[in-house]
C-alpha positions as CSV (number, residue, x, y, z in Angstrom):
1,M,2.0,-36.3,-3.6
2,P,-0.1,-34.9,-0.7
3,E,1.0,-31.6,0.7
4,P,2.7,-31.5,4.1
5,S,0.4,-30.7,7.0
6,R,0.7,-27.1,8.0
7,S,-0.6,-25.1,10.9
8,K,-3.9,-23.3,10.3
9,E,-2.5,-20.2,11.9
10,L,-0.8,-17.5,9.8
11,P,2.4,-16.0,11.3
12,V,1.7,-13.0,13.6
13,S,4.4,-11.1,11.6
14,L,2.3,-11.5,8.5
15,L,-1.0,-10.5,10.1
16,T,0.7,-7.3,11.4
17,D,2.5,-6.5,8.3
18,P,1.2,-3.2,6.8
19,V,1.2,-4.7,3.3
20,M,-1.0,-7.6,4.4
21,I,-3.2,-5.2,6.4
22,E,-3.8,-3.0,3.4
23,A,-4.4,-6.0,1.1
24,C,-7.0,-7.3,3.4
25,R,-8.6,-3.9,3.9
26,A,-8.9,-3.5,0.1
27,R,-10.0,-7.2,-0.2
28,D,-7.2,-7.6,-2.7
29,F,-7.2,-11.4,-2.5
30,G,-4.7,-11.9,-5.3
31,R,-2.1,-10.1,-3.1
32,V,-3.4,-11.8,0.1
33,F,-2.9,-15.2,-1.5
34,Q,0.6,-14.3,-2.7
35,L,1.6,-13.2,0.7
36,V,0.1,-16.3,2.4
37,K,2.1,-18.4,0.0
38,A,5.4,-16.5,0.4
39,R,5.2,-15.9,4.1
40,A,3.3,-19.0,5.4
41,G,4.2,-21.6,2.8
42,I,0.5,-22.2,2.1
43,Y,0.4,-22.9,-1.7
44,P,-2.6,-22.2,-4.0
45,S,-3.8,-25.8,-3.9
46,M,-4.0,-25.8,-0.1
47,I,-5.6,-22.3,-0.2
48,A,-8.3,-23.8,-2.5
49,R,-9.0,-26.7,-0.1
50,R,-9.1,-24.5,3.0
51,C,-11.4,-21.9,1.5
52,D,-13.6,-24.3,-0.4
53,L,-12.5,-22.9,-3.8
54,T,-11.4,-24.6,-7.0
55,P,-7.6,-24.4,-7.7
56,S,-8.3,-22.8,-11.0
57,R,-10.3,-20.0,-9.3
58,V,-7.5,-19.4,-6.9
59,G,-5.0,-19.2,-9.8
60,E,-7.2,-16.7,-11.6
61,V,-7.4,-14.5,-8.5
62,I,-3.6,-14.5,-8.1
63,A,-3.2,-13.7,-11.8
64,G,-5.5,-10.7,-11.4
65,Q,-8.1,-12.2,-13.7
66,R,-10.9,-12.6,-11.1
67,Q,-12.1,-10.7,-8.1
68,L,-13.8,-12.3,-5.1
69,L,-16.7,-10.1,-3.9
70,H,-19.4,-12.4,-2.5
71,M,-19.6,-12.2,1.3
72,D,-19.9,-16.0,1.8
73,V,-16.6,-16.4,-0.2
74,I,-14.9,-13.8,1.9
75,E,-16.1,-15.5,5.1
76,R,-14.7,-18.8,3.8
77,I,-11.4,-17.2,3.2
78,S,-11.3,-15.7,6.7
79,D,-12.2,-19.0,8.3
80,G,-10.0,-21.1,6.0
81,L,-6.9,-19.1,6.4
82,H,-7.7,-17.8,9.9
83,I,-7.5,-14.2,9.0
84,P,-9.2,-12.2,11.8
85,G,-12.6,-10.9,10.8
86,H,-11.9,-7.3,11.4
87,M,-9.1,-7.3,8.9
88,L,-11.6,-8.2,6.1
89,G,-14.4,-6.0,7.4
90,L,-16.2,-9.0,9.0
91,A,-17.5,-9.7,12.5
92,R,-15.3,-11.6,14.9
93,R,-15.1,-15.2,13.8
94,S,-16.0,-18.0,16.2
95,W,-12.4,-19.4,16.1
96,E,-10.9,-16.1,17.1
97,T,-11.4,-17.1,20.8
98,S,-8.6,-19.7,20.4
99,P,-5.8,-19.1,22.9
100,S,-3.3,-19.5,20.0
101,L,-4.5,-16.2,18.5
102,E,-3.6,-14.0,21.5
103,G,-0.7,-12.6,19.5
104,A,-2.8,-11.8,16.4
105,P,-4.6,-8.4,15.9
106,R,-8.1,-8.2,17.3
107,E,-10.9,-5.8,16.5
108,P,-9.9,-2.2,17.2
109,A,-12.3,-1.9,20.1
110,E,-10.5,-4.7,22.0
111,A,-6.9,-3.8,21.2
112,P,-6.3,-2.3,24.6
113,D,-7.4,-5.5,26.4
114,S,-5.1,-7.5,24.1
115,A,-2.2,-5.3,25.0
116,V,-2.8,-5.6,28.7
117,E,-3.2,-9.4,28.5
118,H,0.1,-9.6,26.6
119,L,1.9,-7.5,29.2
120,V,0.3,-9.1,32.3
121,A,1.1,-12.6,30.9
122,G,4.8,-11.9,31.7
123,L,4.3,-10.9,35.3
124,P,5.7,-13.1,38.1
125,P,3.6,-16.1,39.4
126,G,0.8,-14.9,41.7
127,A,0.6,-11.5,40.1
128,D,-3.0,-12.1,39.0
129,E,-4.1,-11.8,42.6
130,G,-2.6,-8.3,42.9
131,A,-3.3,-7.2,39.3
132,R,-5.1,-4.2,40.7
133,S,-2.1,-3.1,42.8
134,P,0.1,-0.1,41.8
135,A,3.1,-2.5,41.6
136,A,1.5,-4.5,38.9
137,D,0.7,-1.3,36.9
138,T,4.3,-0.2,37.3
139,E,5.6,-3.5,36.0
140,I,3.3,-3.2,33.0
141,S,4.7,0.2,32.2
142,A,8.2,-1.0,32.6
143,R,7.5,-3.9,30.2
144,L,5.8,-1.6,27.7
145,A,8.8,0.7,27.7
146,R,11.2,-2.2,27.1
147,H,8.9,-3.5,24.3
148,M,8.8,-0.1,22.6
149,A,12.6,0.2,22.8
150,E,13.2,-3.0,20.9
151,T,14.6,-2.6,17.3
152,N,16.6,-4.6,14.9
153,V,18.2,-1.7,13.1
154,N,20.2,1.4,14.1
155,A,21.3,4.7,12.4
156,L,24.4,3.0,10.9
157,V,22.4,0.3,9.3
158,L,20.0,2.8,7.7
159,E,22.9,5.0,6.6
160,Q,24.5,2.0,4.9
161,F,21.2,1.2,3.0
162,D,21.0,4.8,1.9
163,A,24.6,4.6,0.6
164,D,23.8,1.3,-1.2
165,V,20.8,2.8,-2.9
166,D,22.7,5.9,-4.0
167,R,25.5,3.8,-5.5
168,L,23.2,1.3,-7.3
169,A,21.2,4.2,-8.7
170,R,24.3,5.8,-10.1
171,D,25.8,2.6,-11.4
172,F,22.6,1.6,-13.1
173,V,23.3,4.3,-15.7
174,S,26.6,3.0,-17.0
175,R,27.5,-0.4,-15.5
176,P,26.3,-3.7,-17.1
177,L,23.0,-4.9,-15.6
178,P,24.2,-8.5,-15.2
179,L,26.6,-7.2,-12.5
180,L,24.0,-5.1,-10.7
181,I,21.1,-7.6,-10.7
182,P,22.5,-9.8,-7.8
183,E,23.4,-6.7,-5.8
184,I,19.9,-5.3,-6.1
185,R,18.3,-8.6,-5.2
186,T,20.6,-9.0,-2.1
187,A,19.9,-5.5,-0.8
188,R,16.1,-6.0,-1.3
189,G,16.1,-9.3,0.6
190,A,18.0,-7.7,3.5
191,V,15.5,-4.9,3.8
192,F,12.5,-7.2,3.6
193,R,13.9,-9.5,6.3
194,L,14.4,-6.5,8.6
195,L,10.9,-5.3,8.0
196,E,9.7,-8.6,9.4
197,G,11.2,-7.7,12.7
198,R,10.7,-4.7,15.0
199,Q,11.7,-1.1,14.6
200,H,10.7,2.3,15.9
201,P,8.0,3.8,13.6
202,S,10.5,6.3,12.0
203,Q,12.9,3.5,11.3
204,T,10.2,1.4,9.7
205,R,9.2,4.3,7.4
206,H,12.9,4.7,6.5
207,L,13.1,1.0,5.6
208,Y,10.0,1.2,3.4
209,V,11.6,4.2,1.5
210,V,14.7,2.1,0.9
211,A,12.6,-0.9,-0.1
212,G,10.7,1.4,-2.5
213,W,13.8,2.7,-4.3
214,L,15.3,-0.8,-4.5
215,S,12.0,-2.2,-5.9
216,G,12.2,0.7,-8.4
217,L,15.6,-0.5,-9.6
218,A,14.2,-4.1,-9.9
219,A,11.3,-2.6,-11.9
220,H,13.8,-1.0,-14.3
221,V,15.6,-4.3,-14.7
222,S,12.4,-6.1,-15.7
223,L,11.5,-3.3,-18.2
224,D,14.9,-3.4,-19.8
225,L,14.6,-7.1,-20.2
226,G,11.1,-6.7,-21.8
227,D,9.3,-8.3,-18.8
228,R,6.4,-5.9,-18.6
229,S,4.5,-8.1,-16.1
230,G,7.4,-8.3,-13.7
231,A,8.0,-4.6,-14.0
232,A,4.3,-3.9,-13.2
233,T,4.6,-6.1,-10.1
234,H,7.7,-4.3,-8.9
235,A,6.0,-1.0,-9.5
236,R,3.0,-1.9,-7.4
237,T,5.4,-2.7,-4.6
238,V,6.9,0.7,-4.9
239,V,3.5,2.3,-4.7
240,Q,2.8,0.4,-1.5
241,C,6.1,1.5,0.0
242,A,5.5,5.1,-1.0
243,E,2.0,5.2,0.5
244,I,3.1,3.5,3.8
245,S,6.1,5.8,4.2
246,E,4.2,8.8,2.9
247,H,7.2,9.7,0.7
248,S,6.2,12.2,-2.0
249,S,9.3,11.9,-4.2
250,L,9.0,8.1,-4.3
251,R,5.3,8.3,-5.0
252,A,5.9,10.8,-7.9
253,W,8.8,8.8,-9.3
254,V,6.8,5.5,-9.5
255,R,4.2,7.4,-11.5
256,S,6.9,8.4,-13.9
257,F,8.0,4.8,-14.2
258,Q,4.4,3.6,-14.8
259,S,4.0,6.2,-17.4
260,L,7.2,5.1,-19.1
261,A,6.1,1.4,-19.1
262,A,2.7,2.4,-20.6
263,Y,4.4,4.4,-23.3
264,W,6.5,1.5,-24.4
265,A,3.5,-0.8,-24.3
266,G,1.9,1.6,-26.8
267,D,-0.8,2.8,-24.4
268,Y,-0.1,6.5,-24.9
269,R,-3.3,7.9,-23.3
270,R,-2.6,6.0,-20.1
271,A,1.0,7.1,-20.2
272,G,0.0,10.7,-20.4
273,D,-2.6,10.4,-17.7
274,L,-0.2,8.6,-15.3
275,A,2.4,11.3,-15.8
276,Q,-0.2,14.0,-15.3
277,A,-1.4,12.4,-12.1
278,G,2.2,12.4,-10.8
279,H,2.7,16.1,-11.2
280,S,-0.8,17.4,-10.5
281,E,-2.1,15.5,-7.5
282,G,-2.6,17.6,-4.4
283,R,0.2,16.1,-2.4
284,G,2.8,17.4,-4.8
285,P,5.6,15.5,-6.7
286,G,8.4,16.5,-4.3
287,A,11.6,18.5,-4.8
288,G,14.2,18.2,-7.6
289,T,13.7,17.5,-11.3
290,I,10.8,15.0,-10.9
291,R,8.2,17.6,-12.0
292,A,10.2,18.3,-15.2
293,R,10.4,14.6,-15.8
294,L,6.7,14.0,-15.4
295,L,5.8,16.9,-17.7
296,S,8.3,15.7,-20.3
297,L,6.8,12.2,-20.2
298,E,3.3,13.6,-20.5
299,A,4.3,15.8,-23.5
300,R,5.9,12.9,-25.3
301,A,2.8,10.7,-24.6
302,R,0.3,13.4,-25.7
303,A,2.3,13.8,-29.0
304,A,2.3,10.1,-29.6
305,E,-1.4,10.0,-29.0
306,G,-2.0,12.8,-31.6
307,D,-2.7,15.7,-29.3
308,K,-0.2,18.1,-30.9
309,H,-1.5,21.3,-29.2
310,G,-1.5,19.6,-25.8
311,A,2.0,18.2,-26.3
312,L,3.5,21.5,-27.2
313,R,1.8,23.2,-24.2
314,V,3.0,20.6,-21.7
315,L,6.5,20.6,-23.3
316,E,6.7,24.3,-22.5
317,L,5.7,23.7,-18.9
318,A,8.4,21.1,-18.7
319,H,11.1,23.6,-19.7
320,E,9.7,26.1,-17.2
321,A,9.9,23.5,-14.5
322,R,13.5,22.9,-15.3
323,G,14.3,26.6,-15.0
324,D,12.4,27.0,-11.8
325,G,15.0,28.1,-9.2
326,D,12.9,26.6,-6.4
327,A,13.0,23.1,-7.8
328,G,15.9,22.0,-5.5
329,T,18.2,19.0,-6.0
330,D,17.2,15.4,-6.7
331,E,17.1,13.1,-3.7
332,L,19.0,10.4,-5.6
333,P,21.4,10.4,-8.6
334,G,21.6,8.2,-11.7
335,V,18.5,6.4,-12.8
336,F,16.3,8.3,-10.3
337,S,17.4,11.7,-11.6
338,F,16.5,13.6,-14.7
339,P,19.5,15.3,-16.3
340,E,19.1,18.1,-18.7
341,A,20.4,15.9,-21.5
342,K,17.6,13.5,-21.1
343,Q,15.0,16.3,-21.1
344,W,16.4,17.6,-24.4
345,A,16.2,14.0,-25.7
346,Y,12.5,13.8,-24.6
347,A,11.9,17.1,-26.3
348,G,13.3,15.9,-29.5
349,T,11.1,12.8,-29.5
350,T,8.0,14.9,-28.7
351,L,8.7,17.4,-31.5
352,L,9.3,14.6,-34.0
353,A,5.9,13.1,-33.1
354,V,4.2,16.5,-33.4
355,G,5.6,16.7,-37.0
356,G,5.7,19.5,-39.5
357,D,8.8,21.1,-41.0
358,E,9.3,23.7,-38.2
359,Q,8.9,21.2,-35.4
360,I,11.2,18.7,-37.1
361,R,13.9,21.4,-37.3
362,H,13.4,22.1,-33.6
363,A,13.6,18.3,-33.0
364,I,17.0,18.1,-34.7
365,S,18.3,21.0,-32.6
366,A,16.9,19.4,-29.4
367,S,18.4,15.9,-30.2
368,N,21.8,17.5,-31.1
369,R,21.8,19.4,-27.8
370,A,21.1,16.1,-25.9
371,V,24.0,14.4,-27.7
372,E,26.3,17.3,-26.8
373,L,25.3,17.3,-23.1
374,Y,25.7,13.5,-22.8
375,R,29.2,13.6,-24.3
376,A,30.3,16.5,-22.2
377,G,29.2,14.9,-18.9
378,P,31.3,12.7,-16.7
379,E,31.9,9.2,-18.1
380,D,30.3,7.5,-15.1
381,D,27.1,9.4,-15.7
382,R,27.0,8.8,-19.4
383,S,24.1,6.7,-20.5
384,P,24.9,4.6,-23.6
385,G,21.2,3.9,-24.1
386,D,20.2,7.5,-23.9
387,L,22.9,8.4,-26.5
388,Q,21.6,5.7,-28.8
389,A,18.1,7.0,-28.4
390,A,19.1,10.6,-29.3
391,H,20.9,9.3,-32.4
392,L,17.8,7.4,-33.4
393,D,15.7,10.5,-33.1
394,L,18.1,12.4,-35.3
395,A,18.0,9.5,-37.8
396,T,14.2,9.7,-37.8
397,A,14.3,13.4,-38.3
398,Y,16.6,13.2,-41.3
399,L,14.5,10.4,-42.7
400,A,11.4,12.6,-42.4
401,G,13.2,15.2,-44.5
402,G,14.0,12.5,-47.2
403,D,17.7,12.3,-46.3
404,V,18.3,8.5,-46.2
405,E,22.1,9.0,-46.2
406,G,22.0,11.4,-43.3
407,A,19.8,8.9,-41.4
408,G,22.3,6.2,-42.1
409,A,25.1,8.3,-40.7
410,K,23.3,8.8,-37.4
411,L,22.4,5.1,-37.3
412,S,26.1,4.2,-37.6
413,E,26.4,5.6,-34.0
414,V,24.0,3.0,-32.8
415,F,25.0,-0.1,-34.9
416,G,28.3,-0.6,-33.0
417,A,26.6,-1.6,-29.7
418,E,26.8,-5.2,-28.7
419,G,23.2,-5.3,-27.5
420,Y,20.2,-3.1,-26.8
421,T,17.5,-2.4,-24.2
422,A,13.9,-3.1,-25.2
423,S,13.2,0.5,-26.0
424,I,16.1,0.8,-28.5
425,T,15.0,-2.4,-30.2
426,I,11.5,-1.0,-30.5
427,R,12.8,2.2,-32.0
428,L,15.0,0.3,-34.5
429,R,12.0,-1.7,-35.6
430,H,9.9,1.5,-36.1
431,L,12.6,2.9,-38.3
432,A,12.8,-0.3,-40.3
433,A,9.0,-0.1,-40.8
434,L,9.3,3.5,-41.9
435,L,12.1,2.6,-44.5
436,G,9.8,0.0,-45.9
437,S,7.0,2.5,-46.6
438,E,6.6,5.1,-49.2
439,P,8.4,7.1,-50.5
440,Y,11.5,5.0,-49.5
441,R,10.3,1.6,-50.6
442,G,12.4,0.2,-53.4
443,A,15.2,2.8,-53.1
444,R,18.5,0.9,-52.8
445,S,19.9,3.0,-50.0
446,A,16.7,2.5,-48.0
447,V,16.6,-1.3,-48.7
448,D,20.3,-1.7,-47.5
449,L,19.7,0.4,-44.4
450,R,16.6,-1.5,-43.5
451,A,18.4,-4.8,-43.9
452,H,21.2,-3.6,-41.6
453,I,18.6,-2.6,-39.0
454,H,17.0,-6.1,-39.1
455,E,20.5,-7.6,-38.7
456,V,21.4,-5.6,-35.5
457,A,17.9,-5.7,-34.0
458,V,18.1,-9.4,-33.3
459,R,21.3,-9.1,-31.1
460,P,20.8,-10.3,-27.6
461,A,19.5,-7.7,-25.1
462,L,21.7,-6.4,-22.4
463,A,25.0,-7.7,-23.8
464,G,26.8,-4.4,-23.3
465,N,26.2,-1.5,-21.0
466,P,22.5,-0.9,-21.2
467,T,20.6,1.8,-19.3
468,E,17.0,2.3,-18.5
469,L,14.2,2.6,-21.0
470,R,13.6,6.2,-21.9
């Protein structure tokens, strides 16, 4: 069936959207094509025809498998989609003189003329003859003032969004995700719709911060479901929001999330480098516990990579960051905070990976401390997934000491759950593999425990009260 005829012009709201502007500036045509599809309804097959590309090539660009670098191709994209030349680093295109483009951005040198034309266009009939008169100038100033005053949000709307993000971040720790997913999606949709309208610059920055935190929640949902590709897409949106809003805490947090995702994908070096970038870049990670979180993530990744000395050194820095009296409080609670219990749990995992009798003893102490703190905390802040992870670390530590029965006792704290997040399932499978190796292979207690792990590891994810990957 042929595609419906669509206007060649892209919506002005899309051409002036900071996300589209940045994608064009970077010549990120995968992102450009996605935005054109979502905001203008121009699907890949139509993009291919307009830009004289093959549909498969467009699909590869959108999937991130191909980059478009040749100038003639970039010019065809500009002409085919009617993206103003200056947005892609090109000269003004011949079609940009069309009257229908008066509302679209022009090259920076001509922006003042465009603004004057737009304002003068609304003057009363006959005003062109007196365009040089003081009255015409006064009317332009009045219209400019009214234009700048227009906004589709107010302080109460922004306050409500902040309250929603705070509540969702807190609920994410203990409420079932199936109940939260629709709320997160609804809130994100509302913010994105507002961003398509007009606000004062400070209000726009505020909305981008809200959009960033909500996209961070969506990223955690995807990661918990094992959808790494979806999680990466959401994380890139958070990066965009953090850069546009110049929000240091959001920027640092998304680095911690990307490090987390890389760790559970088994890319330990990248996980460590992302965490290090988050706490060491010149702009700073922001206030609160985010520095301790990033350092703890880096330590765990370095240990998993085999850098034992580096892991212990960074782990010590993480403890110092927690004790720093100037750290301040976290901007948001719940999934965006880094409680002391979680830091002890990270320490236990790190020390286990470092290995050796002394570090394993320290790992058992750290994991036990994490369990104590989780159980002592308020029930609404208690993370079932984090408790399970701490028990799994303890089971691994006992197993490293040859105590299969002790490991089984700790695993019994995990087996009662109705379902697990992706990280808990990965940990269970690692334990099963360890039980199937020497010196446990063939031992009846190890065989039985391994069979029990295989039985519970196939339970559906997110059936109970999952929390984020840790």
